[in-house]
N, C-alpha and C positions, 0 to 999 in steps of 0.2 A: 142635757143635750150638749154634745161636744161638736165643735166645728172641725176639729182635727184629731185623727186617731191613728196611732202607730200599732202595727201588729206583725207577727211573723207567720209566714205561710209558705206553701209550695206552689210553684208554677205548674199548673195542670197541663198535660199534653194528651190530646185525643185525636189521633190521626195527624192532620195538618193544623188542627185548631189548638190554640193555647189560651189559657185564661188564668186569672188570679182568683183563687178561692178566698172569699171574704166570709169570715165567721159571722153568724147571725147577730152575736152580741155587738160586733163592730157596726153593723148596719143600724142596730137599735140605738147605739150611742150617738150616731150621726143625727138621729132624730128627724129625718126628713122623708119618711116613708120607706117602702121596700125597693124603690128604684131611684135613689138619689143621684143627682149630677155631682161628680167629684173631680178633684184634681188628684192624680195618682203620682206618687214619687217612688221610683225604684232606682237604687244606686245613684242618686243624684239627678236622674232624668225625670222630668215632670211632664205629664200630658193630661188632657181633659177626656173624661169618659163618663159612662153611666153604669151603675150597678144593674145587672140583669139577673133575673131568676130563671134558672134552667134546671130541670130535674130535681126541684126542691132545694137547690143550692144557690147561693149568691155568688155571682161571678162577674169579673170585669174582663172584657176582651183584651187580648194582647197580640197585636199584629206582628208579623215578621220584622217590619221596619222598627217598631217600638222595642221589640226584643233586642235588635241589634243596637239601637241607641242606648238601651239600659244595660247592655252586655249580660243578658240572661237567656236561659233556655229552659225548655220543659224539664221538670224534675228538680230545678234549683230551689233551695230553701233560702228565703231572704226576708228582710224587713221591708215592709210597705207602709207608706204614710198616705192616708186618705184625708182630704180636706173637702168640706162641702163647697161646691162651685156655685156661687150665687151670682156670678157675672153673666150678663146676657151672652148668649151664644150667637155669633154672627158668622155667616158663611161669606167669605170674600169671593166675589165673582170675577173670573177672568174677563178682561175687557171685551174680547171677541164674543163671549157668551152673553155678556151684559148688553152689547150692541144688538145681537140677534134677538134677545128677549124684548128689548125696547121697541122692536118693530112689530111685535105681536102682543097686543094688550091682554088678550084672553090668557095666553101662556104666562105672561108676566104676573097677572093677577093670581093665577093658580099657584105659581111658584112662590109668591109672597105669602100665600096662606099655609104653606107647608112647614113642618117642624124642622128644626136644625138638622136632624139626622136625614130626613127625606131630601132636604136641599143639598146636603153633602153627597147623597147618593147620585145626584145629577152632576155635581161639580167635580168630584174626585176623578171619574173616568175621563172627563175632558182634560183635566190637568195631566193625567197620566199618559195621554196619547203620545206616541213616539214620533209620528209624522204629522205634517200639516193636513194631509188628506184625511187621516184617521180623526184628527181633532175636529175638522170641519164636519165630517159625517156624524160624529157624536153630538156636536152642537145642533145639527139639523134634527137628529133623532130626538134629542132632549126637548127641543122646542115643539116638535110634533107631538111627543108624548104628553107634555105639559098642556098643550092646547086641547088634547083629548081627555085631560083630567086624570092622568095616570100618576100614582104616587111613586 
């Protein structure tokens, strides 16, 4: 079992979706199951992610923001370093969302029971709101959805 593995691959492009194709032997070398949490390094840029299985292939998602930060695009061949990510994953809550959640014990309890990815699914749209009104609407919807037990 290795905690860090370097390999060469091609950035896959499928419509607007891009991903890093991970060879099965790399996943095996990491020794942490088929969906390990990893730190991905491309061209000196590092981010946290999880290996996913899609269509029988091991893939790591690569968003437009991360492609820009790593200076890569679909079709590029490059060296990738994967390192097992054993640090706890913590979602930092914006203060206004934290305040809204603290007023609803049921929504807060449900939010705290969610996985890192599910928590991020609530927080990221709030952070990305371009206006105060949109941000407030998203906070209200998030609290309502959490109170209703929606993941």
